[in-house]
Steps between C-alpha positions, in 0.01 A plus 500: 500500500528516871587165664395391849857361548654828448254682718682648806286802596338454840192689419443309175544162690268614766224593243552177323460298830198696596348403169624142478413373852130570465498363145653170616316457834177662392358845558281576793135534434499849634861603418507869570762745343614583849584131570676477164715805583575376850633163354709687241658710787562181691681344198707825460590490873602126496701518166684816601573382852638164396627577147382148407586401153250479198575124487368453853193700428429292191550178695281614779230577259541157356449348845176707544386355162569146613316566829202625309514198268502269806200685660290651218184538705650720776352852494750785538441699828609849598861507588574159362708645213747657755555171688517289175754728341706523808509129561583428132788743517629328808507163321648638185768696684605187696497291182704723273719711710811403700467786752133481596301724734382345824122470572559756771607761238208403276269555794643839573467601128148366441360572859388145512558333839785252475286223651246538237762532232656165607168330495418637147832380364450154615144492364622641172764231480263225583256619240796481245604155628823650601610522138593859419734412200412660164680345200693742281266470191190546715643809670539680165147384390379659820694809422332521169159474660585770759628715214147527372400663831788733536551648156194739511589602849867571426413699186261716680729563802786568271294769323425654840855490618611698195295794608531471883808464721567173667462482877805411701538145619434434867798364695567126446547255770850379527463122541870447514508692824157461668432133445847360462648665811216346713562164345880521558465636857274199590756253334787657682313504833429128470865426391624711807293286748621181334862606535445609858355170585787304326747710705328428824497131420870500415575702831294255703682204336846649571406587844367153568814344340730705698319420820501129424878514407577688818321258712657197325864639524428607852383143580810357330724743691338410835516130416870528411593686810318263710670203327839650506458595872395149607775336305774709630386488860704178609830666390439811706709551816 
């Protein structure tokens, strides 16, 4: 028996998502085969580019399920499955993973403008009442429910892959370099400006202190010379 938890094939996961998302959110009234294929290709693109884990995918699907439960009367529109799936993966990635992709990266992968993605993320969180935690037992119950969707798909694709060569994976995005370097650069830049400002303050303080001490000791020297000169004047020849 093939388990969803052991599924690591990108094409299998993409086929599963292309089947699961419309099943959860609701199919379009006029869902064409062309649209279904386009969404499956989108899932393949996102999963291959990000190499996101199956756990994030399952959790993202659960968020879509919760959103549908909160708004059962919303009709699915053309293109809504792409935006829903992307936003759900953004939330799942931020909740489960330590090293997460930035919204800028998700925008580049999904071709959704970052301004719209930020708005969708906040609206999604608001609809979930900012509670994106899934208890351990409920997670595995949800996996079992997803298992009913993916098993026929995996069996079919496995039979096809035994007779056809697999296609090479597309280059993956290196989050450890692309996103992290930008964050580190910005942090280092801010730290550099803070250090420069502190150094300038110290230099100003030292310069001011040196000037004050110079004036003070100059005044003391002038006063001492004046006092000594006046006192010694009567004894001069």
